[in-house]
N, C-alpha and C positions, 0 to 999 in steps of 0.2 A: 455618468454620475450626475446627480442633481446640482444645479448651479449653486444653490445655497451651501451644500457641502463643499463644493469645489472652492468657492470664495472664502469660506470659513477656514479651509485648510491653508490657503495662501496667507490669510490674515494671521493664523495661529503660528505658522512657521516664522513669520516676521515679528510676531509678538515675542517669541523666544529669542530672536536675534536682538530685538530692542532691549530685552532683559539684560543680556550680557553687555550691550553697549552702555546700559545704565551704570553698570559697575565700572567699566573702563572710563566713562566720562565723569561720574560723580564721586566714586570712592577709591578707585585704583591708586591714585597718587597718595591719598591720605593713608591707605592701607600700607603702602610701601614705605612711606615716611615713618610709620610706627615701628619699622624695623631698622631705622637709622639711615635709609637711603636718601640721597640728595636728588634734586630735580634733574641733574645730569644723568644719573643712572636710571631714573624713572623714564626719562626721555628715550634712553637706549632700549629699555624694555618695550616702550610704545612703538619704536621703530621696528624692532624684531617682530612684534606682534602684527605689524602691517605687511611683512614680507609675504605671507600666504595670499594676501589680497592683490599682490603684484603677480605672483606665479599662478593666480587663478585662471590665467590665459590657458594654461595646460589643462585645468579642470574643464574649461569650456570645450576645448578640442576633444578631450576624452569623452565628455558627455555627448557631443555632437556625433562622434564617430563610433563609439563602442557601446553596444547593447550588452549590459552586464549579465552574462550567463542567461540570456533570453528573458530577463526580468524587466528590461526597459532601459532607455538611455538616461532617464532622469531619476525616477523613484528610488532605485537602490542606492545611488550616490547621496540622495537627500537623507536616507535612513542612516547611512554610514557616517555622514557628517554630523548629524545630531547626536549619534552615539559617542563619537570622539569628543564632542564638546561636553557632554554630560560626564563622561569618565574623567576628563581633565579637571572639571570643577570639583569632583569628589576628591581628586588627588591634590588639589591646590593647597588646602590647609596643612598638608603633611610636609610641605617644604618651607623652610625659613629663608625668605629672600635675602636677609642680611648675611646669613652664614653661607648660603648656597645660591648666590646671585645667578650664575649661569644655568644652574639646574632649573631655577624658577623661570628664567628667560626662555629656556627650551620648552618648558611646559606651556608658557604663553604662546609660543610658536605653534605647538601641537594643537592647542585649543582653538586658536584662530584659523588653523588649517581646516579643522572640522567645520567652522563657521563659513569659511570661504568656499568649501566644497558644496555644502547644501545651499548657500546663497546663490552661487553660480548656476547650479542645476535647477533651483526654483525659478530663477529668471528664465532659463531655457524652457522649463515646463510651461510657464506663463505664455511665452512666445509661441510654443507649439499648440496650445489648446485654446487660445483666446482669439476670436475673430476681431477684425479691425475696429468694428463699432463698439466693442467692449473693452478696448485697451485702457481707456481712461478709468473705467470702473475697476478693473483688476489692479491697476497701479494705485488707485485710492485705497483698496483693501490692504495692499502690501505696505505702502508707506504709512497708512493709518495704523495698521497692526503694529508696525515697528515703533511708531510714536507712542501708542497706548502702552506698549511694553515698557518703554522708557519712563513714562509718566507714572504708571502704577507700581512697577517693580522698584523704582528709585526710592519711593516713599517707604515701602515695606522693608526693603533692604537696609535703609538707614536706621529704621527702628529696631530691626533684628540685631544689627551690629552694635548699636548703642546699648541695648538692653539685655542681649543674650551673649552672642559671640560671633566672631568672624567665621568659625567653622560651620555653625548653623546657617550663616548667611550664604556660604558657598553651597551647602547642601540644598538650600532653598532655590538657588539658581539652577542647580542640577535638575531638580523636580520640574521647574518651569521649562527647562530645555526639552524634556521628554513629553510634554503636554501634546505636541502635534502628532506624535507617533500613531495613535489610533486612526486619525484622519488620513495620514499618509498611507497606512496599510490598506485602508478602504479604497484608495484611489486605484482604479483599474487601468492597466496599461492600454487596454483597447480604446479607452476614452481619448487617448492622445491622437492628434492628427497624424496622418501618414508621414513616415520619416522623409525628410528632404535630403536630396543628394548632396553630400559634402563635396565642395568644389574648391580646390586650392586657388583657382583663378579669381575667386571672389575677393581674395586678399588684395587685389590690385587697387581697391578703393582707398587703401591706406596711403596711396601716393597723392591723393587729392588734397590741395591746400586747406580746404574747409574741414576735412577730417583731422588733419594734423593740428590745425589751430584749435579745433574743438578739444582734442586731447590735451593740448597745452593749457587751455582754459580750465579743464577739469583738474589738472595737476595743481594749478595755481589757486583755484578757489578752495580745493580741499586742504591744501597746505595752510591757508589762512584760517578757514573756519574751524577745522578740527584742532589745529594748534592752539587757537584761542580757547576752544572748548576744554582742552586738557588743563589749561592754566587757571580756569575760573575758581574751582574749589580750593586748590593750594593757595591761590592769591587771597581768597576770602579768609582762609584759615590763618594766614600770616597777618593780614591787615586788620581784620575785625574778630578773629578768634572764634569762628564757627565750629561746632562739634559735628560728629558723624551724622546724627539725626538731622540737623539743619542742612548738612551737605546733601543728604538724600532728598529732602524736601526742595532744596534749591534746584536739584536736577529735575524734580517733578515739575516745578514752575517753568524751568527752561523747556522741558518737553511739551508743556502746554503751549508755550510760545512757538515751538517748532510745528506743532499741529496746526495752529492758527496761520502761521506763516506759509505752510504748505497749501492750505486751502485757499488762502488769499492769493498766493502766487499762481496757483493753477487757474483761478478765475480771471486774474488780471492778464495772464499770458494769452488767454483765449480772446481777450478784448483788444489789447494794445499790440499784440504780436511779441515774438520771442526776443527780438533785438532790443526793443525798449524795456522789456522785462528784465533782461540781463543787465542793462545799464542801471535800472532801478535797484537791482540786487546788489550791484557793486557799491552804489552810493549808500545803501542801507548798511552794508558790511563795514564801510569806512566809518560811518557815524556810530554804529552800535559797538564795534570793537574799541574804537577810540574812547568812547564813553566809559567803558569798563575801567579804564585807568583812573577815572574820577571817583570811584566808589570810596566812601569814607565811613559809612555806617550801614547797619543791616537793612534799614528801611530803604535806602537808596539802592542797595544791592538787589532786593526783590524786584524793583522796577527795571533796573538796567539789565538784569539777567533775562527777564521776560523779553525785553526789546532785542537782546542778542539772540535769544531763541527764535523769535519771529524772523529776524534776518537770516538765521541759519536755515530754517525751513523754507523760506522764500527762495533763497539762492539755490538750495539743493533741488527743489522742485523744478525750477526753471532749467537747470542743467540736465536733469533727467528727461524733461520734456523734449529738449533739443536732441539728446542722445537717442531717444526712441525712434526718431525719424531716420536714423542712419543704418541700422543693421540689415545686412543682406540675408534673406531667408535661408540661403545655402549654408551659412556659417553663423546663424543667429546668436546662439549662446556664446560662441567663440568671439565674435565681433563685439558684442555688448560687453563681454568680460574683459576684452582688451581695452576698451574705452574706460571701464571702471578701474582696471588695473593701473592705467596711466594716472588716473585721478588718485589712486591709492599710493602711488609712488610719491606724489606730492605730500600726501598725509604722512607717510613714513619719514620723509626727509624733514618735514616740518616738526613732527613730534620730537625728533632727535635734536634738531638745531635749537628750537625754542626752549627745550628743557635746559640746555646749556646757557642760552642767552638770559633766561630768567634768573638762573643761579648767579650769573656774573654781573648783570646790569640791573636786575630787579624786574618784577612783573609789570610795572606800569610802563617802563620804556619798551618792553617786549610787546605789549599790547599796541602801543603807538606804531612800532615798526610793522606789525602785522596789518594794521589798518592802512598804512601807507602803501603796502605791497599791492593793494587792489588796483592802484593806478596802472600797474604793468599789464593788467588784463584788457584795458580799453583798446589798444592797437590790434588785438586778436579779433575783435568784432568785425573789422573790415573783411578779413579773409573768410570768416564764418558765414557772413550774411550778404556779401557782395556778389553780384553777377547772377546769371540764370541758374547756376548750379548750387545756389545757396540752400541751406537746409530748409528754409521756409518755402523754397520753390518760387521765390519772387523774381 
């Protein structure tokens, strides 16, 4: 297939992913609060929704090992995942989270299972079909597509919810989910590189201190960044009384910051190296999250949310850049999914804990705690980057 179509497909899949992330980051908490749920229960739903991104290790192994009825190792699973997400979004407005909390939590689990499935297999497809010299380009399309989805959809979703209804908002997200389907159908299995032999011996790499430390860094960074992200709009709703529309635009502004942070992070990493870039990301995280606690008016909120978005994109880009150096081609999708799953464990734990913390101690104290947690990541850098076996190969 032509490169333009290929890259467009990857970008559009991640655009759909970004659309759903825009709901979870911008409006999920406010939606659930409208049914009388407190931040504690909202945090529980966030944690349950992250479980599929932990068990995505199984999806990676399935995709690496099983050719789905001769249709390929990646494409069929991507289609199934997108379909699950779309149907879940159509069903979402039919369940009252206040009256049927666990039914809604189950639906969130199913929907995120669909996302985790197509996310894992899309990563595997990128690893299968992309030569080394184009890895940066394909990551740019994928990360950029997700960020654009967050930026564009957040604004529209906020306006739809504010002026029409939540039901229409969910249907809008379902339509966005199926946008990549024509491109995925056009992808020909023969375009994929020859299947690599799955080898259990490749898992020995997980005994290496650098890989273990990288996993711990991923768990800690995602716990901090995504937990802070979850709290932003509920915090602004409580402290300065923003509405749904403003919350949507706030997520759009944050998304712009993420895009810029990702671009800057990628460029800086290539110039100063990964270790210094990670250190810079940690410092930015401390400053930006701590500063969120100082918001007292809407004007200041716009500025500090952009700064936080920049730190978010910067940190995530640096971590992904390090992780791209690790996968063994024999278990490419599996290994990458394991690293991402470990990071997602941190996210799931953080969403649950910080929801309860913010409810008990307040949002400002929770932001300060999250900012301080960055300090725990510094000792891990020694194991990740020291010695001849370091990720940078120094």
